[in-house]
C-alpha positions as CSV (number, residue, x, y, z in Angstrom):
1,M,115.3,70.1,115.3
2,S,118.2,67.6,115.8
3,E,117.0,67.0,119.4
4,I,113.4,66.1,118.1
5,E,114.9,63.7,115.6
6,R,116.9,62.0,118.4
7,R,113.7,61.7,120.5
8,Y,111.8,60.1,117.7
9,P,114.2,57.9,115.8
10,G,112.9,56.8,112.4
11,Q,109.7,58.7,112.8
12,I,110.6,62.2,111.5
13,R,113.3,63.7,109.3
14,F,113.8,67.4,108.8
15,T,115.3,68.8,105.6
16,G,115.7,72.4,104.4
17,G,116.5,74.9,107.1
18,E,117.1,77.8,104.8
19,H,116.7,81.4,105.9
20,L,114.1,83.0,103.5
21,K,113.9,86.7,103.3
22,D,111.1,87.6,100.8
23,A,108.2,86.2,98.9
24,A,110.2,85.4,95.8
25,E,112.6,83.3,97.8
26,M,109.7,81.5,99.4
27,S,108.2,80.7,96.0
28,A,111.5,79.3,94.8
29,W,112.0,77.3,97.9
30,L,108.5,75.7,97.7
31,G,109.3,74.6,94.2
32,G,111.8,72.1,95.7
33,A,109.6,71.0,98.6
34,D,107.2,68.7,96.8
35,D,108.3,65.6,98.7
36,A,107.8,67.2,102.1
37,D,104.7,66.1,104.0
38,V,104.6,69.3,106.1
39,V,106.3,72.7,106.0
40,L,107.5,73.8,109.4
41,A,108.2,77.6,109.5
42,F,109.6,79.9,112.1
43,N,109.1,83.6,111.8
44,M,112.3,85.4,112.9
45,V,111.2,89.0,112.5
46,T,107.9,90.8,111.9
47,I,106.2,91.6,108.6
48,V,106.8,88.3,107.0
49,F,103.1,87.8,106.0
50,P,103.9,88.1,102.2
51,M,106.0,84.9,102.6
52,L,103.2,83.4,104.7
53,R,100.7,84.1,101.9
54,R,102.9,82.3,99.4
55,L,103.1,79.3,101.8
56,V,99.3,79.2,102.2
57,E,98.7,79.6,98.5
58,S,100.9,76.5,97.8
59,G,98.3,74.3,99.5
60,K,101.0,72.4,101.4
61,P,100.2,71.5,105.0
62,A,102.1,74.0,107.1
63,L,102.9,74.7,110.8
64,L,104.0,78.1,111.9
65,F,106.0,78.2,115.2
66,S,105.8,81.8,116.5
67,A,107.8,82.3,119.6
68,P,107.1,85.4,121.8
69,Y,108.7,88.6,120.5
70,Q,109.5,87.1,117.1
71,G,107.0,89.3,115.3
72,H,103.2,89.8,114.9
73,D,102.6,87.7,111.9
74,W,101.0,85.0,114.0
75,S,97.9,87.2,113.7
76,H,97.9,86.6,109.9
77,A,98.4,82.9,110.4
78,A,95.4,82.8,112.8
79,A,93.3,84.6,110.2
80,Y,94.4,82.3,107.4
81,A,93.6,79.2,109.5
82,Q,90.1,80.4,110.2
83,K,89.5,80.9,106.5
84,G,90.3,77.2,105.9
85,A,94.0,77.4,105.0
86,K,96.1,74.2,105.6
87,L,97.9,76.1,108.3
88,E,98.3,75.3,112.0
89,L,99.8,77.7,114.5
90,I,102.0,77.3,117.6
91,A,102.6,80.4,119.8
92,S,104.9,79.3,122.5
93,S,108.3,79.7,124.2
94,D,108.5,75.9,124.8
95,F,109.9,74.1,121.8
96,T,108.7,70.8,123.1
97,A,105.3,71.9,122.0
98,L,106.4,70.4,118.6
99,D,106.4,66.9,120.2
100,E,102.7,66.6,120.0
101,Y,102.8,67.1,116.3
102,V,105.3,64.4,115.4
103,P,102.6,61.6,115.3
104,L,100.3,63.9,113.3
105,F,103.1,64.6,110.7
106,R,103.4,60.8,110.5
107,T,99.6,60.6,109.8
108,I,99.9,63.0,106.9
109,H,102.8,60.9,105.5
110,H,100.8,57.7,106.1
111,L,97.7,59.1,104.2
112,R,99.9,60.2,101.3
113,H,101.6,56.8,101.0
114,S,98.7,54.4,101.8
115,K,96.9,52.4,99.2
116,V,93.3,51.2,99.6
117,L,91.7,48.3,97.7
118,L,88.0,48.6,97.1
119,V,86.1,45.4,96.2
120,S,82.5,45.7,95.0
121,P,80.5,45.3,91.8
122,P,81.9,47.7,89.3
123,K,78.7,49.8,89.1
124,H,78.9,50.4,92.8
125,H,82.6,51.3,93.1
126,P,83.0,54.2,95.6
127,R,84.3,57.5,94.2
128,S,87.8,57.9,95.5
129,E,89.1,60.8,93.5
130,G,88.3,63.4,96.1
131,Y,90.3,61.5,98.8
132,H,93.2,61.1,96.5
133,A,93.2,64.9,95.8
134,Q,92.8,65.8,99.5
135,F,95.2,63.4,101.1
136,G,97.2,61.7,98.3
137,T,95.9,58.2,99.1
138,S,96.0,55.7,96.3
139,F,93.2,53.4,95.3
140,A,92.7,50.2,93.3
141,Y,89.7,48.0,92.5
142,P,90.5,44.3,92.5
143,T,87.6,41.9,91.7
144,Y,85.9,39.2,93.7
145,Q,87.5,36.7,91.3
146,D,90.9,38.0,92.5
147,L,90.0,37.3,96.1
148,K,88.5,33.9,95.2
149,S,91.7,32.9,93.3
150,A,93.9,33.9,96.2
151,F,91.6,32.0,98.5
152,E,91.9,28.9,96.4
153,A,95.7,29.3,96.2
154,A,96.1,29.8,100.0
155,D,98.2,27.2,101.9
156,A,95.6,24.8,103.4
157,D,98.0,23.6,106.1
158,Q,98.8,27.1,107.2
159,A,95.1,28.0,107.3
160,T,94.4,25.0,109.4
161,R,97.2,25.9,111.9
162,L,95.8,29.5,112.1
163,A,92.3,28.2,112.6
164,D,93.3,25.9,115.4
165,E,95.2,28.8,117.1
166,F,92.2,31.0,116.7
167,I,89.9,28.4,118.3
168,R,92.3,27.8,121.2
169,A,92.5,31.5,122.0
170,A,88.7,32.0,121.9
171,A,86.7,32.1,125.1
172,K,84.1,29.9,123.3
173,V,83.1,28.7,119.9
174,V,79.3,29.0,119.6
175,E,77.9,28.4,116.1
176,P,80.7,27.9,113.5
177,T,82.2,24.6,112.5
178,R,86.0,24.0,112.3
179,P,85.8,23.7,108.4
180,E,84.1,27.1,108.3
181,I,86.8,28.6,110.5
182,I,89.5,27.1,108.3
183,D,87.8,28.7,105.3
184,S,87.9,32.1,107.1
185,M,91.6,31.7,107.6
186,K,92.1,30.7,104.0
187,L,90.3,33.9,103.0
188,Y,92.6,35.9,105.4
189,L,95.7,34.4,103.8
190,G,94.3,35.2,100.3
191,I,93.4,38.8,101.2
192,H,96.9,39.2,102.8
193,E,98.5,38.0,99.6
194,V,96.4,40.4,97.4
195,L,97.4,43.3,99.7
196,Q,101.0,42.4,99.3
197,R,100.8,41.9,95.6
198,E,99.1,45.3,95.2
199,R,101.5,47.0,97.7
200,A,98.4,48.1,99.6
201,N,97.8,48.4,103.4
202,A,94.0,48.6,103.4
203,I,91.0,46.8,101.9
204,A,87.3,47.4,102.1
205,I,84.9,44.7,100.6
206,D,81.2,44.7,99.8
207,C,81.1,41.6,102.0
208,L,77.3,41.1,102.7
209,G,76.5,41.4,99.0
210,G,79.5,39.4,97.9
211,F,78.8,36.5,100.2
212,G,75.1,36.6,99.4
213,R,75.8,36.5,95.7
214,K,78.3,33.6,96.2
215,E,81.1,35.8,95.0
216,L,83.0,35.5,98.3
217,P,83.9,32.0,99.5
218,A,83.6,33.1,103.2
219,Y,82.8,36.1,105.2
220,P,85.9,38.3,105.8
221,C,85.1,39.2,109.4
222,V,88.0,37.2,110.9
223,A,90.4,38.4,108.2
224,F,89.5,42.0,108.9
225,S,90.0,41.5,112.7
226,Q,93.4,39.9,112.1
227,L,94.4,42.8,109.8
228,N,93.2,45.5,112.1
229,D,95.0,43.9,115.1
230,A,98.3,44.0,113.1
231,G,98.0,47.7,112.1
232,W,96.6,47.1,108.6
233,Y,93.0,48.0,107.7
234,G,90.1,45.7,106.9
235,V,86.7,47.4,106.6
236,C,83.3,45.9,105.8
237,E,80.6,46.9,103.3
238,C,83.2,48.6,101.0
239,D,82.8,51.7,103.2
240,L,85.4,54.1,101.8
241,E,84.5,56.9,104.3
242,S,85.0,54.6,107.4
243,T,88.3,53.3,105.8
244,M,89.7,56.8,105.5
245,T,88.6,57.5,109.1
246,Q,90.6,54.5,110.3
247,L,93.6,55.6,108.3
248,L,93.4,59.0,109.8
249,I,93.1,58.1,113.5
250,T,94.8,54.7,113.8
251,S,97.9,56.0,112.3
252,F,98.7,58.4,115.2
253,S,96.7,56.7,118.0
254,R,98.0,53.1,117.3
255,R,94.5,51.9,118.1
256,P,92.2,50.1,115.6
257,G,88.8,51.5,114.8
258,F,85.5,49.7,115.2
259,V,83.0,50.4,112.4
260,S,79.6,50.3,113.9
261,D,75.8,50.5,113.4
262,P,74.8,52.7,116.4
263,V,71.7,52.1,118.4
264,F,70.3,54.8,120.7
265,D,68.8,54.4,124.2
266,A,68.1,58.0,125.0
267,S,66.4,57.0,128.3
268,R,69.8,55.9,129.6
269,N,71.8,58.6,127.7
270,E,73.6,55.8,125.8
271,V,74.6,54.8,122.3
272,I,75.3,51.2,121.7
273,H,77.8,50.6,118.9
274,A,77.2,47.2,117.2
275,H,78.8,45.2,114.4
276,C,80.0,41.7,113.5
277,V,83.5,42.8,112.7
278,S,85.9,44.0,115.5
279,A,89.6,44.0,116.2
280,T,90.6,42.5,119.5
281,R,93.4,45.0,120.3
282,M,91.1,47.9,120.8
283,R,93.3,49.4,123.6
284,G,96.3,49.5,121.3
285,L,98.2,47.5,118.7
286,E,100.8,46.5,121.3
287,T,98.3,45.5,124.0
288,P,96.9,42.0,124.8
289,P,93.8,41.1,122.8
290,C,90.4,41.3,124.3
291,P,88.5,38.0,125.0
292,Y,86.3,36.9,122.1
293,L,83.6,34.3,121.2
294,V,83.5,32.8,117.7
295,R,80.1,33.4,116.3
296,S,78.1,33.2,113.1
297,H,77.3,36.3,111.1
298,L,74.1,37.8,112.5
299,E,72.3,38.7,109.3
300,D,72.1,35.2,107.9
301,H,73.5,33.0,110.8
302,Q,76.2,31.7,108.4
303,G,80.0,31.8,108.3
304,V,82.3,33.1,111.0
305,S,82.3,36.4,112.8
306,M,83.4,37.4,116.3
307,Q,81.8,38.7,119.5
308,V,84.6,40.7,121.1
309,L,84.3,41.6,124.8
310,T,85.7,45.1,124.7
311,P,86.8,46.8,127.9
312,P,84.8,49.3,129.9
313,G,85.8,52.5,131.7
314,E,87.6,54.4,128.9
315,P,86.8,57.4,126.9
316,V,86.0,56.8,123.2
317,T,86.2,58.9,120.1
318,V,83.5,58.4,117.4
319,A,84.2,59.7,113.9
320,K,83.5,59.3,110.3
321,F,84.3,61.2,107.1
322,T,81.2,62.2,105.1
323,S,83.4,63.6,102.3
324,P,87.0,64.4,101.8
325,R,86.4,67.9,103.3
326,E,84.2,67.0,106.3
327,L,84.4,64.7,109.3
328,L,81.7,63.9,112.0
329,L,83.1,63.8,115.5
330,S,81.9,63.0,119.0
331,T,83.1,61.5,122.3
332,G,81.7,59.3,125.0
333,E,82.7,56.7,127.6
334,A,82.8,53.0,127.1
335,L,80.6,51.3,129.7
336,G,81.0,47.6,128.7
337,N,79.4,45.1,126.5
338,V,75.8,44.1,125.7
339,D,75.0,40.4,125.4
340,N,71.8,40.3,123.3
341,E,71.0,38.1,120.3
342,R,69.4,41.1,118.6
343,G,71.8,43.5,116.9
344,C,75.3,42.6,115.6
345,R,77.6,40.4,117.5
346,T,80.0,42.9,119.1
347,K,78.3,45.7,121.1
348,I,80.0,48.5,122.9
349,R,77.7,50.4,125.2
350,T,78.8,54.1,125.6
351,K,77.6,57.0,127.7
352,V,77.3,60.3,125.8
353,K,76.8,63.8,126.9
354,D,73.3,64.3,125.5
355,A,71.8,61.3,123.6
356,R,68.6,63.2,122.7
357,K,70.6,66.1,121.2
358,M,72.8,63.7,119.3
359,L,69.8,61.9,117.9
360,S,68.2,65.2,116.8
361,Q,71.4,66.2,115.0
362,W,72.2,62.8,113.5
363,A,73.5,63.0,109.9
364,S,72.2,66.6,109.7
365,N,74.6,67.3,106.8
366,L,73.4,64.3,104.7
367,E,70.3,63.8,102.6
368,P,67.6,61.5,104.0
369,T,67.7,59.6,100.6
370,A,71.3,58.6,101.2
371,G,71.9,54.9,101.8
372,T,71.3,53.5,105.3
373,R,75.0,52.6,105.6
374,D,76.1,56.1,104.8
375,L,73.7,57.6,107.3
376,L,74.4,55.0,110.0
377,H,78.1,53.9,110.1
378,R,80.5,55.5,112.7
379,V,84.0,54.4,113.7
380,V,84.8,54.0,117.4
381,F,88.3,54.4,118.8
382,Y,89.3,53.9,122.4
383,G,90.7,57.2,123.8
384,D,89.8,60.9,123.4
385,Y,91.5,62.2,120.3
386,S,89.5,65.3,119.7
387,T,92.5,67.7,119.9
388,Q,94.6,65.6,117.5
389,V,91.8,65.3,115.0
390,E,91.2,69.1,115.2
391,R,94.9,69.8,114.5
392,L,94.9,67.3,111.6
393,A,91.7,69.0,110.2
394,Q,93.6,72.3,110.2
395,L,96.7,70.9,108.7
396,T,95.0,69.0,105.9
397,G,92.0,71.2,105.2
398,F,88.8,69.4,106.3
399,R,86.0,70.6,108.4
400,I,84.8,69.0,111.7
401,V,81.1,68.7,112.5
402,R,80.4,68.0,116.1
403,E,77.6,65.5,116.8
404,G,75.9,65.8,120.2
């Protein structure tokens, strides 16, 4: 354990280490473990399943490391895991098998200590109670007026400097004017101030409706791109499920998510993921940004959004929570961009295993009367993270539904 802490400084801290000998000792020990993100247990002898049962009943995420010849209780752990217990199992003689779980433990901590701001008309506030109960994430509901006030109070000189840097870094500015870009940066500064004041690290805004109703002074597309590039979270359309999906995967992958409206081309076995909001550091928060064009928002040809030229030739993971207990998951390969005035500004063309099968199974767990956004949105991440997501599902107690 000390060696793992040395290998991952500042990322993990082990406490406890007591030797428990019966179920009563396990129950007493768990009473003092509320602050732990995960319980890591080692069975030293056989027939410890009464203690394992108490651990499972506590509802704490738990990982049992069962080395060879340390007993047969791994079989109980496997049975509990298949019944939906928040229990993951390692059966190995190689203790470096724990290394792969360090970033996943950080994700569990990250979810517990994250705070998401949800901005929409009060009657349309997303129901967040289930995600708080499942993951410990906190939520708050600032108003459009809060954002507008922060926008008006933003430093105009700083916004102008940021806007000019943004323009210089762009491959091209197509539709927007410089004053529109300055307003986008003022909104970014305002949103950043609200996040800091609320001690939050994520925000999702009903942006299309808010801008259309004149409740937002600018589109937040550029603000969201800036936040996502910095390891924060900005998500459009007040999509709670996509926000939680980004919190889950970005936290261990260190890669931003791209919330998309998918378009199928089954004749080419492709899915095109399109939206007007995209991070530029899709290959990783520490990597150079992708080239981008400064564009208007597609729906109304107003304001400022971005056409990000994302890289080809990498696997992608596509995911989305449909509820706190269920996540849709698929994989594919990024083939490049689509330059077409139809569809949203940024388009990532992906090859999938079987587009026709995926299309026939699309949103099979949702009602046809659900909103189009709920049926449609998926979140794209560069890299194949299927194994990590499966392990997190086991540790935190949600089900994975494979699409395609």
